N, C-alpha and C positions, 0 to 999 in steps of 0.2 A: 572053377579053379583059376587062380591068377596066372597069367602068362609069364613065362620066364624071359630072360634077356635075349634079344635077337642075336644070333650068332652065325646065321647062314642065309643064303638066298632063298632056301626052302622056307625058313622062318618068315622072310619077307612076303613070300607068296601066300602064306597062311593068313596074313592080315586082311581082314574083310571089314568093309565099312557097312555098318548096320543101317538099314533104310530109315529106322526111327531116330537116327542121330540128329540132334537139333542144331548144334553149333559146329563150326569148322575148326575151332581152336583145339589144340592138343590138351589132353588131361595130364595131370601129374603122373599118373600111372603109365601113360603112353611115352612120356619123356623119359621116365626111369627105365623103361624097357628098351629104349634106343630107337623108338619109332620116328623121332624127329631128326635122326642122324642122316647125313648124306650117304647114299647107297654105296659109294666107293669104300667107305670104312667097313661096311659089312662084307664086301668082296675081299678086302684085305684080311679081315679076321678069318674068313673061311679058308683062303689060300694058305695063310700062315699056320692055321690049325692042321691042314692036311699035309704040310711039309714039316711039321714038328717045331715050328719057330714062334708060335703065338705067345708062349710064355717067356720069350726073350726079355731079360731085365733091361730096362731103359730108363733114362731120365729125360723128361720133356720140360721145356721152358716156354712160357707165353710172354710176349712183350707187346706193349701198346704202340700204336702208330703215331699218336700225338699226345700232348700233355692234357691233363684234366684231373678229375676226381675219380678214384677207383671205387667201383661198387659192383656187387653181384657175387662176391666170393662166398657169402653165406649160402646162396643157392648152389654154387659149385660144390662146396663141401658136402651139402646134403645129397646132391646128385651122385657123388662118389662115396657116400657113407658106407655102403655095403661092399665096396671094392677093396682089394688088398693093395692099397697104395699109401704112400706118404705124401703129404701136401704141405708146401710152404707158400705163403702169399703175403701181399700187402694187406693190412686190415681194411675193413670197410671204411670209406670216407677219407682215405689217405690221398694227399696230392701225389700225382705221378708225373714223371717227365717223359717226353717223347723217346721211344725206343727202350724204356726201362722195363726190366723183367718184373712182372707183377705176380706171376704164378710159376711154381715148380712142382712137378709131379714125378715121383719115383716109384717104380714097381714093374711087374710084368706087363708088356704092352697089351696083352689080351684083357687086362683088368680095366683099362680106360680108353683104349684106342677108338672104340666105336662112339665114345661120348665127346669126341673132339668138336663136332658141330654144335651141339647144344651148350657145352661149357663156354665156348668162345662167344656164342650169342648172348648167353646170360650176362657175361661181363661187358660186352660191347654196348648193348642197349642201356643197361643200368648205369654204366660209367658215363655215357653220353647225357642221360637225363640228370644225373647227379652233378655233372660239370655245368650244365645250363643253370641248374638251381643255385650253385655256388656263385655264378656270375650275377644273377639277379639279387641274391642276398648281399653280395659285396656292394652292388650299386645302391642298395637301400641303406647302406651304412649303419647297420644295426637295427633299423626299423623292421617290424614284423612283415614277413612275406608268407602267404599261403599259396599252395599249389591248387589251381582250379583246372587242371588239364585233362581230367578223366574223359570229358565229353569229346575230346579230339581224337581218341584212339580206340582200338578194339577193346571192349570191356574185359576180355580175357587177360589182357596185359596192363590195363589201367592201374590195378593195385600195385603191380611191380613198378610202374613208372612213378606213381606218387610216393611210394615208399623210398625209391631212389632219390626223389626230390628232397625228402626229409633228410636222408643221409647227406645230401649235398649242402644242406643248410636251411631249407625251408622250415618255417616254424610250425607248419601243420598242413593238412590236406583235407579236401572236401569229400573225397571218395571214402565211403564208410570202411570197406575192407582194407584199403591202403593204410588208413590211420590205425586201424586195429592191429595190422601186421607190424606196424612200427611202434606199437606200444602206446599209441596216443588215442585221443577221442577225435572224431571227425569235426571239422569246423565249417561254419556257414550258417546263414540265417534264412532268408526267403528269396525266391526268384521273382522276376517281373510277373510271371503267370498269376501268382496269388494276388498281387496288387491289381492286376487287370480284372480278375474275376470279382474282387470286392468292389472295385470301381473308384477307389479313392485312397491315396497314399496314407493319409492320416488315419482313416478307419482301419486300414491294414496294419499299420504300426500299433494302433491301440489293441487290436485283436491279438497280435503277436505278444505284446507286453502283458496282456491279461492271461493268455492261455499257455504260454511257454513257461517251463520251470525257471526259478529265479537265477540259476547259473547260466542260462542261455544268453549269449551276448545280444544286447539290444542295438544292433546295427541295421539301419533301414535304408533301402534303395530310395533315391530321391530324384530319379530321372525318368520316371514312367509317364507322367501326365503333364507336369508343368515345368517352368523354369527351375533349374536345380537349386538356385539360391532361395527362391521363394518357397519351394517345397521343403527345403532344409529347415527354414525358420518355422514353417507350419508344424512340422514333426517335432521340432525341439520344444516349441511352446506347448504342444499336446502331451509330450512325455516328460518334459522337465528333466529332473535329475536322473530319471530312469534311462534316458537315452545315452547310450555309450558312444555311438558313432553314426555317421551317414556314409553310404556307399555311392560313389560316382561311377557309373558304367555307361556313360553317354556313348551311343553308337557312332561309328565313323561317318554315317550319313548326316549326322548333325555336328560333325567336327571333332568328335571324341572329347575326352577330358583334356582341357588345356591348363597351362600354368595360371593363366589369368582367372579361370573359373575357380581353381583351388584357392587362389589368393582372395578372391571376392567372398567365397563362402567362409573362409577362415575369419576374415574381417567382420563379416556380418554376424557370425556366431559370437565372436568376442565382444562386439558392441552390445549384444543383447544379454550378455552374462552367461553364455553357454560355452565358456572356454574349456569345459571338461569334455566336450564332444569331439571325438576324433574324426578325421577324414580318411576314409578307406577308398582306394582307387583300384579299379579293375578294367579290363578290356584292351586287348592288343598291346600289353606292356612288354617292353624289352629293357635291357639295362640302361640304355641312353634315356628313354622316356622316364624310367624310374628315378634316375638322378635329377632330371629336370623338375619333375613333379614333387619330388622330395624337397628340393630347394624352395619350391613354391609354397610348401606347407603341408603336403600329404603326409599322413602318419603311418599308413600301412598299405600293403599292396596284395592283390590277388593276381597271380600269373598263370596263364593256361598254355597257349600254343607255343610260347617261346621255349618252355620246358618240354612239352609233349612232342614237339616237332624237332627236337635236338638231334643232330646227326650222331649215329653211334660212333664210338671210338673203336676203330678196327683193331682186333687182337689177332696175333699170329702165333701159332704153336710150332715149335721145332724140336725134333729129337736132338739132344746134345751129347748124350752118352749112350752107348750100346755095349752090353756086357761089361760095364764098368770102365770102358775106354772112351776117351773123347772121340766123337764121331758125329758129323752132321753134313748137310748138303752144301754145295758151293754157295758162296756169298755170305755164309755165316761162320762164326768162329767156333771151332769144336770145343767141347768141354763146358763146364758150368760157368756161368757169368758171375763174377764177384758181386755180391750184394749183402749189405749189412742190414737191409730194411725188411727182408722177408722174415715172416714169423711162422713157426710151425703150427699148422692148423689141424693136422691129422697124422 
């Protein structure tokens, strides 16, 4: 039988961790039951229940601490889907200003109070990732950007991160589940591991070209064994018109991908008649490097840690009305904040 929503300290005490549990990440069911909430919200719910005030009608507002791209509201509305509340919010992907109200919830406090912790976290993390994605996409000035950040964070949240990156502006993601959740197909070709095992970049490229479906992009890594410019021409001559692009992922130990390297490869490709081959760059990219490499001739970018390591945008929830009357804590203005941008979500 499915457990019900946590409402008391007794309910918390009944939570047992099974010995056979394999991962420490919360399941959707645990989040929906309130098991990822801070304990003081459970204490509050129990006390208010015992003194007859848990159903007090209130209106809460959430504001962001800094500007960015708002994301995470789809999960928030799903989190509160079964609760008797009304929700207004900025739509997913909307630019937000510092201190702007991004979410308003109206209803009995007992219907949503215990969810304050997870709903703030859902928006804070996703908004941080979406904002970083918007920054790299703007730096690329319209050129394609893919999110390659799943390997840098816990797999339980990597789909959330890469979905948020797409909301922020990325053109795709490599994580399978993330892309599917965003209504896309995952993007990416081959890792260095395959080329190392086969033992030759050209042989690996030929195997990929022969065995992968026609719609799979023919973009080949060219920094595994030899000089990138030399390897690029070897692959281009072997695949000809089938080759769509080459990927530069030169490690920092060898100086990383430089503007001069991009310029040289572009010139050599053009001189040999391979002007259709695009240059895809990845590896430690940030907005500044993207702008520089784009000017040098890079056509597309794969960004990982700049997005995955983005700082969450702190969100703060305040009660602004109680029993229909303006009421809040010191330092805040009582009553609803005027906003023409909030949209009714529920």
